[in-house]
PDB file of the backbone (N, CA, C, O) and the ligand in Angstrom, with CONECT records:
HET     ZN  A 101       1
ATOM      1  N   UNK A   1      22.732 -13.525  34.191  1.00  0.00           N
ATOM      2  CA  UNK A   1      21.410 -13.572  34.829  1.00  0.00           C
ATOM      3  C   UNK A   1      20.638 -14.783  34.299  1.00  0.00           C
ATOM      4  O   UNK A   1      20.491 -15.000  33.097  1.00  0.00           O
ATOM      5  N   UNK A   2      20.181 -15.517  35.227  1.00  0.00           N
ATOM      6  CA  UNK A   2      19.423 -16.708  34.832  1.00  0.00           C
ATOM      7  C   UNK A   2      17.919 -16.428  34.912  1.00  0.00           C
ATOM      8  O   UNK A   2      17.366 -16.145  35.975  1.00  0.00           O
ATOM      9  N   UNK A   3      17.313 -16.516  33.790  1.00  0.00           N
ATOM     10  CA  UNK A   3      15.875 -16.239  33.761  1.00  0.00           C
ATOM     11  C   UNK A   3      15.102 -17.549  33.797  1.00  0.00           C
ATOM     12  O   UNK A   3      14.872 -18.201  32.778  1.00  0.00           O
ATOM     13  N   UNK A   4      14.726 -17.891  34.971  1.00  0.00           N
ATOM     14  CA  UNK A   4      13.964 -19.143  35.102  1.00  0.00           C
ATOM     15  C   UNK A   4      12.476 -18.860  35.028  1.00  0.00           C
ATOM     16  O   UNK A   4      11.881 -18.309  35.954  1.00  0.00           O
ATOM     17  N   UNK A   5      11.922 -19.227  33.967  1.00  0.00           N
ATOM     18  CA  UNK A   5      10.483 -18.990  33.816  1.00  0.00           C
ATOM     19  C   UNK A   5       9.702 -20.204  34.328  1.00  0.00           C
ATOM     20  O   UNK A   5       9.926 -21.347  33.930  1.00  0.00           O
ATOM     21  N   UNK A   6       8.838 -19.908  35.172  1.00  0.00           N
ATOM     22  CA  UNK A   6       8.024 -21.004  35.708  1.00  0.00           C
ATOM     23  C   UNK A   6       7.016 -21.455  34.666  1.00  0.00           C
ATOM     24  O   UNK A   6       6.351 -20.655  34.008  1.00  0.00           O
ATOM     25  N   UNK A   7       6.937 -22.712  34.551  1.00  0.00           N
ATOM     26  CA  UNK A   7       6.005 -23.261  33.576  1.00  0.00           C
ATOM     27  C   UNK A   7       4.587 -23.257  34.146  1.00  0.00           C
ATOM     28  O   UNK A   7       3.978 -24.292  34.417  1.00  0.00           O
ATOM     29  N   UNK A   8       4.104 -22.023  34.310  1.00  0.00           N
ATOM     30  CA  UNK A   8       2.768 -21.905  34.887  1.00  0.00           C
ATOM     31  C   UNK A   8       1.711 -22.215  33.835  1.00  0.00           C
ATOM     32  O   UNK A   8       1.801 -21.768  32.692  1.00  0.00           O
ATOM     33  N   UNK A   9       0.746 -22.959  34.229  1.00  0.00           N
ATOM     34  CA  UNK A   9      -0.342 -23.282  33.285  1.00  0.00           C
ATOM     35  C   UNK A   9      -1.166 -22.050  32.954  1.00  0.00           C
ATOM     36  O   UNK A   9      -1.551 -21.276  33.831  1.00  0.00           O
ATOM     37  N   UNK A  10      -1.421 -21.894  31.690  1.00  0.00           N
ATOM     38  CA  UNK A  10      -2.222 -20.746  31.270  1.00  0.00           C
ATOM     39  C   UNK A  10      -3.699 -21.027  31.535  1.00  0.00           C
ATOM     40  O   UNK A  10      -4.255 -22.024  31.075  1.00  0.00           O
ATOM     41  N   UNK A  11      -4.310 -20.131  32.280  1.00  0.00           N
ATOM     42  CA  UNK A  11      -5.742 -20.319  32.576  1.00  0.00           C
ATOM     43  C   UNK A  11      -6.607 -20.148  31.341  1.00  0.00           C
ATOM     44  O   UNK A  11      -6.871 -19.033  30.890  1.00  0.00           O
ATOM     45  N   UNK A  12      -7.029 -21.250  30.820  1.00  0.00           N
ATOM     46  CA  UNK A  12      -7.878 -21.169  29.643  1.00  0.00           C
ATOM     47  C   UNK A  12      -9.316 -21.502  30.019  1.00  0.00           C
ATOM     48  O   UNK A  12      -9.614 -22.596  30.499  1.00  0.00           O
ATOM     49  N   UNK A  13     -10.171 -20.564  29.799  1.00  0.00           N
ATOM     50  CA  UNK A  13     -11.589 -20.799  30.126  1.00  0.00           C
ATOM     51  C   UNK A  13     -12.201 -21.841  29.212  1.00  0.00           C
ATOM     52  O   UNK A  13     -12.290 -21.664  27.997  1.00  0.00           O
ATOM     53  N   UNK A  14     -12.609 -22.910  29.818  1.00  0.00           N
ATOM     54  CA  UNK A  14     -13.193 -23.981  29.014  1.00  0.00           C
ATOM     55  C   UNK A  14     -14.702 -24.033  29.225  1.00  0.00           C
ATOM     56  O   UNK A  14     -15.184 -24.453  30.277  1.00  0.00           O
ATOM     57  N   UNK A  15     -15.418 -23.609  28.230  1.00  0.00           N
ATOM     58  CA  UNK A  15     -16.877 -23.676  28.344  1.00  0.00           C
ATOM     59  C   UNK A  15     -17.352 -25.116  28.317  1.00  0.00           C
ATOM     60  O   UNK A  15     -16.796 -25.951  27.604  1.00  0.00           O
ATOM     61  N   UNK A  16     -18.351 -25.393  29.071  1.00  0.00           N
ATOM     62  CA  UNK A  16     -18.868 -26.767  29.133  1.00  0.00           C
ATOM     63  C   UNK A  16     -19.486 -27.190  27.815  1.00  0.00           C
ATOM     64  O   UNK A  16     -20.665 -26.949  27.553  1.00  0.00           O
ATOM     65  N   UNK A  17     -18.675 -27.819  27.001  1.00  0.00           N
ATOM     66  CA  UNK A  17     -19.220 -28.286  25.730  1.00  0.00           C
ATOM     67  C   UNK A  17     -19.981 -29.583  25.931  1.00  0.00           C
ATOM     68  O   UNK A  17     -19.623 -30.402  26.778  1.00  0.00           O
ATOM     69  N   UNK A  18     -20.989 -29.754  25.178  1.00  0.00           N
ATOM     70  CA  UNK A  18     -21.792 -30.955  25.334  1.00  0.00           C
ATOM     71  C   UNK A  18     -23.038 -30.661  26.133  1.00  0.00           C
ATOM     72  O   UNK A  18     -24.081 -31.290  25.954  1.00  0.00           O
ATOM     73  N   UNK A  19     -22.906 -29.685  27.025  1.00  0.00           N
ATOM     74  CA  UNK A  19     -24.084 -29.316  27.809  1.00  0.00           C
ATOM     75  C   UNK A  19     -24.870 -28.254  27.043  1.00  0.00           C
ATOM     76  O   UNK A  19     -24.514 -27.076  27.015  1.00  0.00           O
ATOM     77  N   UNK A  20     -25.894 -28.696  26.459  1.00  0.00           N
ATOM     78  CA  UNK A  20     -26.678 -27.774  25.642  1.00  0.00           C
ATOM     79  C   UNK A  20     -28.152 -27.884  26.005  1.00  0.00           C
ATOM     80  O   UNK A  20     -28.763 -28.951  25.945  1.00  0.00           O
ATOM     81  N   UNK A  21     -28.679 -26.756  26.377  1.00  0.00           N
ATOM     82  CA  UNK A  21     -30.091 -26.774  26.737  1.00  0.00           C
ATOM     83  C   UNK A  21     -30.950 -26.487  25.512  1.00  0.00           C
ATOM     84  O   UNK A  21     -30.703 -25.548  24.755  1.00  0.00           O
ATOM     85  N   UNK A  22     -31.918 -27.287  25.350  1.00  0.00           N
ATOM     86  CA  UNK A  22     -32.796 -27.115  24.206  1.00  0.00           C
ATOM     87  C   UNK A  22     -33.936 -26.176  24.585  1.00  0.00           C
ATOM     88  O   UNK A  22     -35.067 -26.598  24.826  1.00  0.00           O
ATOM     89  N   UNK A  23     -33.601 -24.900  24.628  1.00  0.00           N
ATOM     90  CA  UNK A  23     -34.621 -23.934  25.017  1.00  0.00           C
ATOM     91  C   UNK A  23     -35.257 -23.272  23.807  1.00  0.00           C
ATOM     92  O   UNK A  23     -36.108 -22.393  23.944  1.00  0.00           O
ATOM     93  N   UNK A  24     -34.842 -23.697  22.626  1.00  0.00           N
ATOM     94  CA  UNK A  24     -35.446 -23.169  21.412  1.00  0.00           C
ATOM     95  C   UNK A  24     -35.026 -21.751  21.109  1.00  0.00           C
ATOM     96  O   UNK A  24     -35.733 -21.022  20.413  1.00  0.00           O
ATOM     97  N   UNK A  25     -33.876 -21.355  21.627  1.00  0.00           N
ATOM     98  CA  UNK A  25     -33.411 -20.001  21.375  1.00  0.00           C
ATOM     99  C   UNK A  25     -32.221 -19.995  20.434  1.00  0.00           C
ATOM    100  O   UNK A  25     -31.472 -19.021  20.367  1.00  0.00           O
ATOM    101  N   UNK A  26     -32.058 -21.070  19.725  1.00  0.00           N
ATOM    102  CA  UNK A  26     -30.992 -21.122  18.730  1.00  0.00           C
ATOM    103  C   UNK A  26     -31.584 -20.970  17.338  1.00  0.00           C
ATOM    104  O   UNK A  26     -32.569 -21.624  16.996  1.00  0.00           O
ATOM    105  N   UNK A  27     -30.988 -20.121  16.556  1.00  0.00           N
ATOM    106  CA  UNK A  27     -31.486 -19.878  15.210  1.00  0.00           C
ATOM    107  C   UNK A  27     -31.396 -21.155  14.388  1.00  0.00           C
ATOM    108  O   UNK A  27     -30.362 -21.820  14.338  1.00  0.00           O
ATOM    109  N   UNK A  28     -32.497 -21.468  13.755  1.00  0.00           N
ATOM    110  CA  UNK A  28     -32.514 -22.697  12.950  1.00  0.00           C
ATOM    111  C   UNK A  28     -31.894 -22.453  11.588  1.00  0.00           C
ATOM    112  O   UNK A  28     -31.729 -23.388  10.805  1.00  0.00           O
ATOM    113  N   UNK A  29     -31.554 -21.221  11.302  1.00  0.00           N
ATOM    114  CA  UNK A  29     -30.943 -20.900  10.027  1.00  0.00           C
ATOM    115  C   UNK A  29     -29.419 -20.936  10.128  1.00  0.00           C
ATOM    116  O   UNK A  29     -28.737 -21.640   9.385  1.00  0.00           O
ATOM    117  N   UNK A  30     -28.922 -20.154  11.068  1.00  0.00           N
ATOM    118  CA  UNK A  30     -27.463 -20.067  11.186  1.00  0.00           C
ATOM    119  C   UNK A  30     -26.969 -20.665  12.491  1.00  0.00           C
ATOM    120  O   UNK A  30     -25.769 -20.876  12.667  1.00  0.00           O
ATOM    121  N   UNK A  31     -27.881 -20.938  13.399  1.00  0.00           N
ATOM    122  CA  UNK A  31     -27.504 -21.573  14.642  1.00  0.00           C
ATOM    123  C   UNK A  31     -26.989 -20.614  15.693  1.00  0.00           C
ATOM    124  O   UNK A  31     -26.467 -21.030  16.727  1.00  0.00           O
ATOM    125  N   UNK A  32     -27.139 -19.324  15.424  1.00  0.00           N
ATOM    126  CA  UNK A  32     -26.671 -18.336  16.386  1.00  0.00           C
ATOM    127  C   UNK A  32     -27.681 -18.184  17.520  1.00  0.00           C
ATOM    128  O   UNK A  32     -28.794 -18.706  17.473  1.00  0.00           O
ATOM    129  N   UNK A  33     -27.257 -17.466  18.513  1.00  0.00           N
ATOM    130  CA  UNK A  33     -28.117 -17.248  19.657  1.00  0.00           C
ATOM    131  C   UNK A  33     -29.210 -16.236  19.299  1.00  0.00           C
ATOM    132  O   UNK A  33     -28.936 -15.180  18.728  1.00  0.00           O
ATOM    133  N   UNK A  34     -30.432 -16.576  19.644  1.00  0.00           N
ATOM    134  CA  UNK A  34     -31.535 -15.687  19.323  1.00  0.00           C
ATOM    135  C   UNK A  34     -31.976 -14.936  20.572  1.00  0.00           C
ATOM    136  O   UNK A  34     -31.763 -15.366  21.706  1.00  0.00           O
ATOM    137  N   UNK A  35     -32.597 -13.801  20.308  1.00  0.00           N
ATOM    138  CA  UNK A  35     -33.036 -12.969  21.418  1.00  0.00           C
ATOM    139  C   UNK A  35     -34.548 -12.829  21.396  1.00  0.00           C
ATOM    140  O   UNK A  35     -35.142 -12.452  20.386  1.00  0.00           O
ATOM    141  N   UNK A  36     -35.150 -13.139  22.526  1.00  0.00           N
ATOM    142  CA  UNK A  36     -36.598 -13.030  22.602  1.00  0.00           C
ATOM    143  C   UNK A  36     -36.994 -11.640  23.080  1.00  0.00           C
ATOM    144  O   UNK A  36     -36.482 -11.124  24.073  1.00  0.00           O
ATOM    145  N   UNK A  37     -37.907 -11.070  22.352  1.00  0.00           N
ATOM    146  CA  UNK A  37     -38.344  -9.723  22.713  1.00  0.00           C
ATOM    147  C   UNK A  37     -39.815  -9.561  22.335  1.00  0.00           C
ATOM    148  O   UNK A  37     -40.191  -9.654  21.166  1.00  0.00           O
ATOM    149  N   UNK A  38     -40.601  -9.325  23.316  1.00  0.00           N
ATOM    150  CA  UNK A  38     -42.042  -9.108  23.138  1.00  0.00           C
ATOM    151  C   UNK A  38     -42.644 -10.172  22.231  1.00  0.00           C
ATOM    152  O   UNK A  38     -43.239  -9.878  21.194  1.00  0.00           O
ATOM    153  N   UNK A  39     -42.470 -11.399  22.654  1.00  0.00           N
ATOM    154  CA  UNK A  39     -43.045 -12.544  21.942  1.00  0.00           C
ATOM    155  C   UNK A  39     -42.501 -12.664  20.520  1.00  0.00           C
ATOM    156  O   UNK A  39     -43.137 -13.261  19.651  1.00  0.00           O
ATOM    157  N   UNK A  40     -41.343 -12.103  20.298  1.00  0.00           N
ATOM    158  CA  UNK A  40     -40.710 -12.251  18.997  1.00  0.00           C
ATOM    159  C   UNK A  40     -39.265 -12.672  19.198  1.00  0.00           C
ATOM    160  O   UNK A  40     -38.474 -11.962  19.819  1.00  0.00           O
ATOM    161  N   UNK A  41     -38.944 -13.816  18.674  1.00  0.00           N
ATOM    162  CA  UNK A  41     -37.577 -14.297  18.816  1.00  0.00           C
ATOM    163  C   UNK A  41     -36.808 -13.954  17.544  1.00  0.00           C
ATOM    164  O   UNK A  41     -37.083 -14.482  16.467  1.00  0.00           O
ATOM    165  N   UNK A  42     -35.866 -13.081  17.694  1.00  0.00           N
ATOM    166  CA  UNK A  42     -35.139 -12.602  16.527  1.00  0.00           C
ATOM    167  C   UNK A  42     -33.677 -13.012  16.604  1.00  0.00           C
ATOM    168  O   UNK A  42     -33.031 -12.905  17.647  1.00  0.00           O
ATOM    169  N   UNK A  43     -33.180 -13.482  15.473  1.00  0.00           N
ATOM    170  CA  UNK A  43     -31.769 -13.818  15.398  1.00  0.00           C
ATOM    171  C   UNK A  43     -30.986 -12.550  15.079  1.00  0.00           C
ATOM    172  O   UNK A  43     -31.266 -11.857  14.101  1.00  0.00           O
ATOM    173  N   UNK A  44     -30.028 -12.271  15.901  1.00  0.00           N
ATOM    174  CA  UNK A  44     -29.259 -11.045  15.709  1.00  0.00           C
ATOM    175  C   UNK A  44     -28.158 -11.243  14.687  1.00  0.00           C
ATOM    176  O   UNK A  44     -27.425 -10.315  14.344  1.00  0.00           O
ATOM    177  N   UNK A  45     -28.060 -12.442  14.222  1.00  0.00           N
ATOM    178  CA  UNK A  45     -26.995 -12.734  13.257  1.00  0.00           C
ATOM    179  C   UNK A  45     -27.494 -12.633  11.820  1.00  0.00           C
ATOM    180  O   UNK A  45     -26.893 -11.957  10.986  1.00  0.00           O
ATOM    181  N   UNK A  46     -28.608 -13.319  11.544  1.00  0.00           N
ATOM    182  CA  UNK A  46     -29.111 -13.337  10.166  1.00  0.00           C
ATOM    183  C   UNK A  46     -30.445 -12.614  10.045  1.00  0.00           C
ATOM    184  O   UNK A  46     -30.921 -12.360   8.938  1.00  0.00           O
ATOM    185  N   UNK A  47     -31.042 -12.285  11.177  1.00  0.00           N
ATOM    186  CA  UNK A  47     -32.278 -11.517  11.129  1.00  0.00           C
ATOM    187  C   UNK A  47     -33.521 -12.377  11.043  1.00  0.00           C
ATOM    188  O   UNK A  47     -34.624 -11.879  10.818  1.00  0.00           O
ATOM    189  N   UNK A  48     -33.332 -13.663  11.223  1.00  0.00           N
ATOM    190  CA  UNK A  48     -34.486 -14.554  11.190  1.00  0.00           C
ATOM    191  C   UNK A  48     -35.367 -14.326  12.407  1.00  0.00           C
ATOM    192  O   UNK A  48     -34.897 -14.255  13.543  1.00  0.00           O
ATOM    193  N   UNK A  49     -36.659 -14.215  12.132  1.00  0.00           N
ATOM    194  CA  UNK A  49     -37.589 -13.937  13.216  1.00  0.00           C
ATOM    195  C   UNK A  49     -38.671 -14.997  13.270  1.00  0.00           C
ATOM    196  O   UNK A  49     -39.226 -15.412  12.252  1.00  0.00           O
ATOM    197  N   UNK A  50     -38.945 -15.411  14.465  1.00  0.00           N
ATOM    198  CA  UNK A  50     -40.034 -16.376  14.634  1.00  0.00           C
ATOM    199  C   UNK A  50     -40.862 -15.980  15.836  1.00  0.00           C
ATOM    200  O   UNK A  50     -40.398 -15.299  16.751  1.00  0.00           O
ATOM    201  N   UNK A  51     -42.093 -16.427  15.804  1.00  0.00           N
ATOM    202  CA  UNK A  51     -42.986 -16.087  16.907  1.00  0.00           C
ATOM    203  C   UNK A  51     -42.770 -17.057  18.063  1.00  0.00           C
ATOM    204  O   UNK A  51     -42.477 -18.236  17.859  1.00  0.00           O
ATOM    205  N   UNK A  52     -42.918 -16.545  19.265  1.00  0.00           N
ATOM    206  CA  UNK A  52     -42.636 -17.383  20.419  1.00  0.00           C
ATOM    207  C   UNK A  52     -43.727 -18.422  20.618  1.00  0.00           C
ATOM    208  O   UNK A  52     -43.551 -19.390  21.357  1.00  0.00           O
ATOM    209  N   UNK A  53     -44.855 -18.212  19.951  1.00  0.00           N
ATOM    210  CA  UNK A  53     -45.953 -19.153  20.111  1.00  0.00           C
ATOM    211  C   UNK A  53     -45.824 -20.329  19.146  1.00  0.00           C
ATOM    212  O   UNK A  53     -46.585 -21.295  19.201  1.00  0.00           O
ATOM    213  N   UNK A  54     -44.838 -20.212  18.262  1.00  0.00           N
ATOM    214  CA  UNK A  54     -44.631 -21.320  17.339  1.00  0.00           C
ATOM    215  C   UNK A  54     -44.060 -22.512  18.081  1.00  0.00           C
ATOM    216  O   UNK A  54     -43.260 -22.339  19.001  1.00  0.00           O
ATOM    217  N   UNK A  55     -44.444 -23.687  17.708  1.00  0.00           N
ATOM    218  CA  UNK A  55     -43.942 -24.892  18.362  1.00  0.00           C
ATOM    219  C   UNK A  55     -42.466 -25.117  18.074  1.00  0.00           C
ATOM    220  O   UNK A  55     -41.887 -26.093  18.551  1.00  0.00           O
TER     221      UNK A  55
HETATM  222 ZN    ZN A 101     -29.742 -16.761  12.356  1.00  0.00          ZN2+
END
């Protein structure tokens, strides 16, 4: 039995690197994604919290 495997390309999801929006929702401590909630932006990674009214 001849097992001919097709050299099919593996679908690898490539996120658009380089495209980064500066929306101020990145933790300045660890760089993780922050979550805004009731005018409080909290980092779910390190727990850093900042006010949304801060520049
Ligand atoms: Zn953080």
